[in-house]
N, C-alpha and C positions, 0 to 999 in steps of 0.2 A: 404357392397358389396364385393363379393368374385370373383376374377378373377383368380382362381387357374389354374396352368398348370398341364399337365399330369405327373405322376411319370415316372421315367426312361426315361428322355429326356436329350439328350446331344447335345451341340452346339459347332461348331468349326469355327474358322476364317481361310480361305485359300486364302492368298494374291496372290499366283501364278497361280490361274485359269485365263485362257485367252480367253475361248470361250465356246460355248454350248457343244462342244465335251468333254471338261473337265468335265462339269456337269454330263454327262451320265457315264463317266468313274468312277467318284467318287461315284455316286449313285449306280452303279453296284457293286463296291467294298464294300460299306457299306451294301447293301442288302444281300451280300453273307455271312455276319456274322451271326452265329447262335443266334437266339433270337431277331434279328432286325425286328421290326414290321412295321415301317413307316419311309421312308427316303426322305428328301427334300434337294436339293442343289440349291442355288440361285446364279446365276452368277453376278447379279447387286450388291448384298451386299457382295459377296465373302464369303458366309457362308454355312455350312452344318448342318442339324438338323437330328438326328436319334432318334427314340423312340423305346423302347423295353428293354429287359433284356440282356444288353451287358456290357462288361467292357470297360472303357475309353481307357486303353492302347491298347486294341484290335482294337478299332475304329481308333485311331491315326496311328497304324501300317498299317491298311488296306488302309488308305489314302496315307501313305508314299509309300506303295508297288506299287501304280499306278503312282508315280512320283511327288507327291505334298507335300507341307510342311504345316501341320495343326497346329493350336494353339487352345487349349481349351478355350471357353468363359465361365468364371464362372458366370458372371452376364450379363443380357440383356444390361445394360448400357455400357459395354465394347465396344459394336459394334459402339457406337456413340462417342467414344473418338476422338474429333476433332484434338487434337494435333498430334496423330499418322498419321492420314490420311492427315493432312495438310503438314506434313514433307514429306510424299511420293509424294504429289502433287508438291511440290517445287523441289524435286529430279527429277521428270519427266520433269519439265520445263528446268532444267539445262541440263539434258541429251539431250533433244530435241534441245536446243539452240546450244550446242556443236556440235552435229551431223550435224545440218543444216548449221552452220557457216563453218565448215570444208568442207562439201559437196559443198556449194556454192562457196567457194574459189577455189576448184579444178575445178568446172565447168567453172567459169569465166577465170581461168588461162588457161584451155584447149582451150576455145573459142578464147582467145587472143594470143594463141600459145606462152605462156611464157616458156613452157618446151621444151627441145630439142627432136628431133625425136627419137623414139624407135630403129630405125635402127642404131643409133650412140651409142657407148659405154657409153658416158656420159648420153644419154637419158635413157638407161637401168638403170644406177645408180640412176638417179632421180626417175624413175618409181618404183624401189625397195623401195626407201625411202618413196615415196608417199603411196605405198601399205602397208608398215610397220606402218606408221602413221595412215592410215585408219583402219588397223587391231586393233591398240591400242584404237582408238576412238570407234570402234565397240564393243570391249571387255568391255569398260567402260559403254557405253550407252545401250548395248543390251545383256550383259552377262546373265541376267535373262532369256531372250528369248531363247538363245542357250542352256542354261542348262535345261530349261523346255522341249525343243524339244528333248534333249538327254535322259532325264528321261522318256519321253513318248515313245521314240523309244525302250528303254530297256524293257518296258513291252508291246511292240508291239501295241502301240497306236499312233494315229496321231491327232493333234489339230492345232489351229491357229498358235501356236509357230512353229510347224513343217513347215507350209507353209512359214512363214517369214524367218525361219532359212535356208530352202532350197533355197528360192528365193534370199535372200541377200548373202548367202554363195556361191551359184553358180556364182553370179555376181562378187564377190570378187575373188574367185578361178580362174575363167576364165580370169579375168583381170591380175592376177599374172602370170598365164601361158603365156599370151601374152607378158608381160614385160620380163620374163626370157628367153622365146623361141620365139622371134618375127619372126624368119625366118621360123617357122612352118606354118605361116599364110601369105596369100597374103597381100600386102600393104593396100588394102581396108578393110581387116578383122582384122587389128590391132587396134580394138576398146577396150577401157578399161571402166569399170563401177564402179570404186571405189566411185565416187561421187554419183552415183545412189544408191548404198547400203546405204551410209550415209544419204542421203536425205530421203530415204524410212523409215529408222529407226526414223528420226526426225519427220516425219508425224505421224508414229505410236505412238511414245511417247507423242507427242502433243495431239493427239486424245484421248489417255488414260487419260491424265491430264484433258482435258475438260470434259470427262465422269465423273471423280472423282469429279470435281467441281460441275457439275450438280447434281450428286448423293447427295452431301453434302447439296445443296439447298433444295432438296426434303425432307430432314430431319429437316428443320427449325422448323416446328410445334412441333416436338418431342423435339428438343433441347430447344425450348421455355418452354416446359413443365418441362424439367429437371432444367431449371433456375428459375422456379417459387418458389421452396421451399426456404424460408428464412434461414439464417445461425443461427439465435438466436431465443430463445423463452422466454417469461415471465412466469415463473412457480412458483406456491405457494407450498413451502415445509416448514414444521415446523413453520407454521404461518408467514413465511417470503417470500416476492416476490424476486425471483432470476432470473437473466438474464443468461441463460445457452445455450450452443450449442444445436441445434435441435437434433443432434445425441444422446444426453444424456437424451432426454425426454423418459419416459417410460409410458406404459398403466396405466390409472387411475390417472395420474398427473393432477392437476388442472391448466389450462393455461388461461392467460389473453391475449386478443387481443384488441388493441386500434384502434380508427378511422385511416384509411389510411394504416394500417399494413396488412401484409399477414398472413393468418392462417398457423401456422407452421406444425401442424400434424392433422390428422383426429380426430373428436371427436363429442360429443353431448353437446349442449348448456345447461348450468345450470342456468345462470342468464343473463339478458340483452336482448336487441332487436336491430337488425341492418340490413341494406340491405347489401348483400354480392354479389360481382361480381364473378360469376362462369363461365364466358364466355369461358375461355380457355378449360374448360371441356365439357360444354354443347353446345357451339356455340350460346347461347342466350345472346344478348348484354345487356338486361335489368337486373339489379340487383334483387335478390330475397330476401324476408324477412326471416330472421332467428331469432327465439326466443326459449325460454325454451323448450327442448324436440326435437328440430330439429337437423339434422346432419350437420356437417361442413366438407368440403373437404380441406385437407391440400394443400396450394398453391393458394386457392381462396383469394380474396382481400376484407377486411372489409372496407366498404365505409363510414359509418356514426357513429353508436353508438358503445359502448364498450361491449365486450362479455366475459363472464367467462364460460369456458367449460371444460369437462372431456375428456382427451385424450383416444382414443379407439384403433387406429392403428398407429403405428410408423414404421419408416424405410422401409423395403421392403414390409411390409403389408399395407402400405398406398395406397389409391386409385390411387394417382399420380404415384407411383412406379409400381403398377399393370397395369395401362394404358400403360405406356412406355414399359413394358415387353410384354404386349399383342400385341401392334403394331409391335414391333421389331420381335416377333416370327411370326406374320402374314405375314410380309414382306418377310420372308424366305420360305414361302409356295408358291404353284403355282396351278393354275387351270388346267383342262385337256388340254386346248389349248397349254399350255406351255410344257407339257410333249411330245406332238406331235412335237413341234418345236425342242426339245432336241433330239428326235429320228432322225429327219431329219438331224440335224447338225452332228450327230454321223457318218452317212454314207456319209455326204457331203465332209468332208476333204479327205478321201481316194479317192473318186471319182474325186475331183479336182486335186489331185496329178497325177492320171492316165491320166486325160485330158491334163494336162500340159506336161507330158512326151510325150503323143501321138502327141500333137501339135508341140513340139520341133522336134520330129522325122520327121514329115511331112515337116517342114521347111528345115530340114537338107537334106532330100531326094529330095524335089521338089522346094524348094525356090530359089531365086536369090542369086548371090554371094554378099558378103561373107556369105555362108550358115551357117557356125558355129556361126558367130556373131548373125545372125537373130535367130537361134535356141535357143541360150542362152537367148537372149532378150525376146523371146516369152515365154520360160519356166518361167523366173522370173516374167514376167508381168501377166501371167495367175495365178500363185501361189499367187501373192500379191493382185491382184484385187478381188480374190474370198474369202479372209479371212472372216469367218462367224461371225465376231464380231456383225454385225447388227442383225443377226438372234438370237444370244445369248442374246442380250440386249432387243430385241423387247418386250418380255413379262414381265420379272422381273422388268424392269424400270417402265413400265406402272402400274404394280401392286403396286410397291413401292410408286409412286406418288399418285395413286388413293387412297390407304389406308391413306396416309398422309393428303390428301384433305378431306377425310371422317372424320378423327380425328379432323380437324379444325372445322367441322360442328357438333361436338359432337356425331359422329357415330363411334363405334369401331367394326371392322369386324375381326372375329377370324382368317380367312385364305383366301387365294386366291380362293379356291374352292367355299367358301360361296359367295365371290364377284361375281363370274361367275353365280352362281345359282340365286341370286336375280335379275340379269339383265333379266331373262326370265320368271319371275312370271306372272301368269294370274289371280290369285285369292288371295285376302288378307282376312284372317280371324282375326277378332278383338275380344279379350276378353272384357267384359264390365267394371268390377270394376278395377279402377286404370289404365285402358288403354283408354277407351272412357271417363270415368268419372275421377274426380280428385284423387280418392283414399284417400280422406280426409273426411270420413263419419261423420255424426253427428246424434245423436238420436233426432227424431222429435216427436215420440209418444211412450208411454208405456202403454200396456194393462195388467192389473193384475187381476187374479182370486180372488174371495173372500178368505179371510184369508192370502192374500199376499199384501204387500204394493208396491208402485212404487219403493221406495228406495231399498227394498229387491230384486226386480227383477234386478235392475241395479247392486246391490252388487254381486249377484250370477253370473250374466253374466260377469261382469268385472273381477271377481276372476278367472273364467275359461279363459277368453280371454287375460289376461295379458301374458299367455304362448303361445299365437298364433301369427303367423306372417301375417295372412290374413288381407287385408286392412280394412275390416269391423270391425275387432276386436278393432281397435283404438277408435271407437265411444263410446263403453261402458266404456272403461278404462278412457278416457278423461272426460266423463260425471261424473264418480265416483270421479275423482280428483276435478272437478269443485264444486261438491256438498259435498266434504269432507267425502265421504263414505269410510269406512275402508274395505279393501279387506280381504277376508278370505283365509286361507291356503287350497291348493288343493292337494289331493293325487291321484295317479294313473291317471294322466292327459294323455289323448290320443286324437290325431287329427284323424278325420275320413274323408279322402279326399272325397269331393263332398257332404258330409252330414253335418258335424259340429264338435263339440267337446264333450268329455265326461270326467268325473272326479268324485271324491268323496269329498264332502264338509260337514263338521260337521257330518260325518258318513252317509250322504245321497248320493245316486247315482244321479248325475246331468248330464243332456244332454242339449246341446244348439246347435240348428241347424235349417235347413230348413224343409219345409213340407215333403220332401222325408224321412227325418230322422224319423218324426212322423209315417209315413206310414210303414217304415221298422221295427219300434219297436212296431207297432200296438197300438199307443197312440190314445185315443179318442180325435178327433179334434172338436167335436160339440160345446164345450164351447168356442172355439177360433174363431168361424166364424166371429164375429164382427171385429176381427183384420184384416180380409182379406181386409177390406175397405182401409187399408193403401196402399196396392199394387196398387189400382186403381190410386193413386196419384204418382206412380213411386217410392214408398218407398220399400226397401228390408225388408222382414220380417224374424226375428229370433225368434224361439220359445224356451221357457225354460221349461224343463221337470224335475221334482224332484220326485224320487222314483216311476217312472212310471206314474205320474199324471201331467197333464198340469198345469203349474203355471202362465204362462203369455206369452206375446209376446212383441217384441220391433220393432218399425218401424224406419228404418235407411235411412236417405237421403244422397245421394252422388251426388253432382252436376256434370253436364257435363263440361269437360274442355272447356274454352272459344274458343279454336281454333280447337276443334274436328270436328265440322261440316265443317269448311273450309278445313281442311286436308282431310277429307273423300271425299269432292267434288274434290279435287286435284287428289286423287287416281283414282276416277271414270273417270276424264278427261283424265288420262293417259291410259285409256282402261282396267283398272283392275276391276274385280268383287269384291265387298266388302260385307262380311257376318259377322254377329255378333253371337258369341257363349257366353252363360252364364249359370251358374248353378242356376241362380235366377229364380223367378216365371215368367211365361209367360207374365202376365200383366205388371210386372215391366220392363221386357225386351222390350215389345212393346212401353211403354211410353218413354224409353230412345232412342229406335231406331227412333221413330217419331221425336225426337228433333234433331237428326243428319242426318236425311234423309237416313236411311238404310232400304231397302225393304225386305231383306232376313235375317232371324235370326233363331236360334235354342236355346230354353230355357230349364230349368230343366235338364241340362246335367251334368252327372258325368264325372270325368276325363277320364275314359275308353271310355265313349260315345263320348267325344270330339275327341279322337284318332280315333274311328271308323268313325266319320263323315269326318275327314280329309282323312282317307284312301279311303272312298267312292269318295271324290272329285278327288283324285289322280288317282283312277281307271278310272274315266271318262275322264282322259287326262288333268285335270287341274294341273298347277304348283303352289303349294300352299305355301304362306307365312303366318305364324301364329304370331300374336302379342299379348303378354301377360306379366304378371309380377308376378304371384302368384304361390304358391306351387302346386295348382291344374292344372296349365298350363304346367308344366314341361313335362309330357308325350306327350301332343299335340305338344309342341315346338319341341320335338325330332322327332316326326312322320312327321312333315311338311317338305317340300323341303328346307325351310329356316325359322329359328325361330328368331323373333325380340323380344328382352327383354327390358322392361323399367328398367333403371338402379336402380331405387329405389325398384325393385322387390326383391323377395326372393333369397337367395344364390343359391338354387337348380335351380331355373329358369334361373338365370344368367349363371350358369355352363352349362346348357343345350342349351342355345340359340347360334345362329351363329352370330347375330348382336346385339350389346348392344347400346341402345339409351340413351345417358347421359341426354338429355334435357327433357325426359318424355313427349314429344309432338309427336302426330301422324304425324305432318309435317316432322319429321325426317325419317319416313318410306318412304315417297315420295322422300325425298332428297337422302336417301340411294340408292333407286332404280335408280334414275337419275344419281348419281355418278357412280354406277356400270355399267350402260349402256354406259356411256361415256368412262369408263376405258376399257371395253371389245371392244368397237369400236376402241379405240386407239391402243389396242393390234393388232387387225386385220389390221389396217392401217400400223402399223409397220412391221408386218410379210409380208403383201402384198408388201410393198415397198422394204423390204430386198430381198425377193425372186425374184421380178421383176428385181431389180438391178443386181442380180447375173445371171438371165436368159439372160439379155442383155449384161452385161459387159464381161462375160466369152468368148462368141463367138467373140466379138470385140477384146478382148485381144489376142485371138488365131490367129487373122489376117483375120477374115471374110471379112472385108472391103478393105483389101489391093488389091486384084485382080481388084476391081471395081474402087475404089477411090484413091488407093495408100496410104491409112491411116493405120498406125501401131502404136499402143500406146507404149510409152516408159515405162520402169519399174518405173521411177519417177512419171509419171502421174498415173500409176496404184496404187502406194502407197498413193498418194494424194486422189484419188477417193475412195479408200477403207476407209481411215480415214473420208472422207466426208460422206460416207454412214452411218457410226456409229454415227457421229455427228447429222445427220438428224434424226435418231431414238431418240437420246437423247433430241433434241429440241422438237420433236413431243410429246414425253412422258411428257416433262416439261410443255406443254400447260395445262395439267390437273390441275396443281397447281392453275390456274386462272379460273377453271370451275365454273360457277355460277348456282345455283339452284334458283327456284322461291319461295322457302319457306323462312321462317324466319331463319336467321343465326346469 
């Protein structure tokens, strides 16, 4: 299984992003680089991904130029280093606690009148001391915020840090002016806001800490995957069994796994038989039988018997590593709805600053005494309550949690765009072999022409098909192994998509394929008419042609998966139209369709004809999802709105698909759609809540209720409400972790 990523892809960690405005600033900077093809910046994961022909130093410099500090991510796993984020989480808690304790002490002391009046010299001295202590605490607890705001200002940008810096800075500066020059203000106007600035920072830091904590929990499924790989492996070298670190295992090593042990690396079973728990990858709780010839996934758990297998993929090439890499990259992408939110946030901050200044001026011109105090309070309150944290978190957090939830169910989604697409599908097109059927075919009948024996037909067919990755190819190869038939060397092997295979065996030109291949090569089929009876029983027919003459035919039976009918019924119940596509004979297709209750099908299709059919469906307004697993399905998977690939499919199909189904069950298609719909719904809830919050809170903060009810929010309340809005988005997104589908998991 190949989960390769695109060449020319660069990823960076940017810890000092603070809101969606930062996202757009960094994206614009990276898009301006010559050669940059695709750029994604994710606020929730604090990462930037850029694809294209660029130099890493140029990308780093572009991010620095707009005021941020990037660090290149060499491996996807770096993003999930718990120690680094855990340290930052504890630092935030310390900063929040210090700011809150200092602010609360000042608030209580002021309320109990512990400090002398500012009109007295000693009162001024105490005030200057309090202001100095407050400044030192602000520098320790919010230095990163003020520096980020300053860097943004230098490149003519505004973000959440700008709002916080102006709001708390204005509160502290005004308070210090009152302390030093109290006679400039009437007695009622000598209000100081040192404690407000500190408590606001405390709320912001605490809210950020909670966000980080929640973000860490959404990665639990991935961290569990990372923990799956054992540290040691039993390897046979020089006829001696060695216990070596997994990192030292190399491809083609012979590895032993005993009952209860974890499979150290990917491989193919050589000897033994055992049930293996692959639930962390497939979402299927029932162990699966693995015996000679079957694939093993590193990290799965060997339940009963002992296995001897050959290592195939190690290190970063393992399925486990590729899954983690795929999920981490997918979480850094975004659907269209997220890009819209980023654009809104980019204009939001400058608009809020303008509204805050306008509100302050109105209070200064028309408000009650002390006008200056009210104006400063309103300025700080509007700036703080409108911080766009919630807007910035609304989409990426939901995407992050949704993709993690899908991974738990054995569903790997390539990117946020694909997640949005599958939520709107109206039609599901299913390939037959390996999708509806088990993809474990067996030979049921062999028809041989005179002068040809049954074993010769199998020998020639298996010799060709040992080079093929098509699901039906396994039948002849396995039958030859069972009957101890020696395979022959093949020259000039060639796969003919949609038709079959060709090659030269013992100097003879050999063709193996379907009826279309015979028609295309003008082969006389009259002698093979009796073989057509196989298709009436639902068997697939493969014809063998040697030097232009029909030699025989093989009837191959591929049973329907036990849960295919139930899964298809689920898809129909969800309102989806289900269609079957196959390159097989019409009668075979009808027999399989009848078993799973599919009314609409198209048979005898070549790969380009599948693409044409999907194009027709899309032209009629259908939003099409294609489910397949084979080489022939790749063009159709690419043409569909969303391509679902069975994980045991070909490398090409896996590289083409948008969604990879580890469980090989059609129930996973329904589960994927349900999870995507729940995720998109969650995003819309988050965005609606964030926008409504700002639509209501900004006018209230500006003093809309004061003329009627005498209510005016304080900056402290504004900071608390702002932090609460972000926390609400985090909690709502986290609900996706517990989303239940009705399929098997």
